[in-house]
C-alpha positions as CSV (number, residue, x, y, z in Angstrom):
1,M,198.6,-98.5,-66.9
2,S,201.5,-97.9,-69.2
3,K,203.4,-94.7,-69.5
4,E,202.3,-94.5,-73.1
5,L,198.6,-94.8,-72.2
6,D,199.1,-92.3,-69.3
7,Q,200.5,-89.8,-71.8
8,F,197.6,-90.4,-74.2
9,I,195.1,-89.7,-71.4
10,I,197.0,-86.5,-70.4
11,S,196.9,-85.4,-74.1
12,G,193.2,-86.1,-74.4
13,E,192.1,-84.7,-71.1
14,A,194.0,-81.4,-71.8
15,I,191.5,-80.6,-74.6
16,E,188.5,-78.7,-73.3
17,D,185.2,-80.4,-73.9
18,S,186.9,-83.7,-75.0
19,S,185.4,-87.0,-74.0
20,P,186.8,-90.5,-74.1
21,G,185.4,-93.2,-76.4
22,K,186.4,-96.1,-78.7
23,M,187.3,-96.4,-82.4
24,F,188.3,-99.7,-84.0
25,G,188.2,-101.1,-80.5
26,H,190.9,-98.7,-79.3
27,P,190.7,-95.7,-76.9
28,V,190.0,-92.3,-78.5
29,Y,189.2,-88.8,-77.4
30,K,186.4,-87.1,-79.2
31,I,185.3,-83.5,-79.5
32,K,181.6,-82.8,-80.4
33,G,181.3,-86.6,-81.0
34,K,184.2,-86.7,-83.5
35,A,187.4,-88.6,-82.8
36,F,190.6,-86.5,-83.0
37,I,193.2,-88.8,-81.3
38,C,193.4,-92.6,-80.9
39,Y,195.7,-94.8,-78.8
40,F,197.0,-97.6,-81.1
41,H,199.9,-100.0,-80.2
42,K,201.5,-97.6,-77.7
43,D,201.4,-94.7,-80.2
44,I,198.9,-91.8,-80.6
45,V,197.2,-91.4,-83.9
46,F,196.2,-87.8,-84.7
47,K,193.7,-86.4,-87.3
48,L,195.6,-83.4,-88.7
49,D,195.3,-80.7,-91.3
50,P,197.8,-80.9,-94.1
51,D,200.5,-78.6,-92.5
52,N,200.5,-80.4,-89.2
53,L,200.2,-83.8,-90.9
54,E,203.4,-83.0,-92.8
55,K,205.2,-81.9,-89.5
56,A,204.1,-85.1,-87.8
57,L,205.2,-87.3,-90.7
58,S,208.6,-85.7,-90.6
59,L,209.2,-87.3,-87.2
60,K,211.3,-90.5,-87.4
61,G,209.0,-93.5,-87.3
62,S,205.8,-91.7,-87.9
63,K,203.5,-93.0,-90.6
64,L,200.0,-92.7,-92.0
65,F,197.6,-94.7,-89.9
66,D,196.7,-98.1,-91.4
67,P,194.6,-99.8,-88.8
68,S,193.8,-102.8,-91.0
69,G,197.5,-103.4,-91.9
70,K,196.4,-103.9,-95.5
71,K,198.2,-100.9,-97.0
72,R,195.1,-98.7,-97.0
73,P,196.2,-95.8,-94.8
74,M,193.7,-93.1,-93.6
75,K,194.9,-89.9,-95.4
76,E,194.4,-87.4,-92.5
77,W,195.5,-89.6,-89.7
78,V,199.2,-90.0,-88.6
79,Q,200.6,-92.5,-86.1
80,V,203.3,-90.9,-83.9
81,Q,205.5,-93.1,-81.7
82,Y,206.0,-92.6,-77.9
83,K,209.6,-91.5,-78.4
84,H,208.1,-88.2,-79.7
85,Q,205.7,-87.9,-76.7
86,E,206.9,-84.3,-76.0
87,K,205.0,-83.4,-79.2
88,W,201.8,-85.3,-78.4
89,L,200.1,-82.5,-76.6
90,H,200.8,-80.0,-79.4
91,F,199.4,-82.4,-82.0
92,S,196.4,-83.2,-79.8
93,K,195.5,-79.5,-79.7
94,A,196.1,-79.2,-83.4
95,A,193.9,-82.3,-84.1
96,A,191.1,-81.0,-81.9
97,E,191.2,-77.6,-83.7
98,Y,191.2,-79.3,-87.1
99,V,188.3,-81.6,-86.2
100,L,186.3,-78.7,-84.9
101,S,186.9,-76.8,-88.1
102,L,185.3,-79.7,-90.1
103,I,182.1,-79.6,-88.1
104,K,179.4,-77.5,-89.8
């Protein structure tokens, strides 16, 4: 396993009641059946509320997640590079909280 994938797993397993799964053929962690983080090209992609999304996008190299590569990014999902892995756990927690807040 790569150091990036190892850190992704650590970030996902740290969230209580999370479970591994797949999205777009890539590893994800879900909470209550909804994905909150995804491993994509050695980065983690997080589903975030507007404030945390802005913070994540301010990190150099971060961008809105565009899994198709066709300039159709997903508005709540941000791709954060491994060089910012010290922030991955924080954003994983924020993503899980946000996704839980969306579940009725």
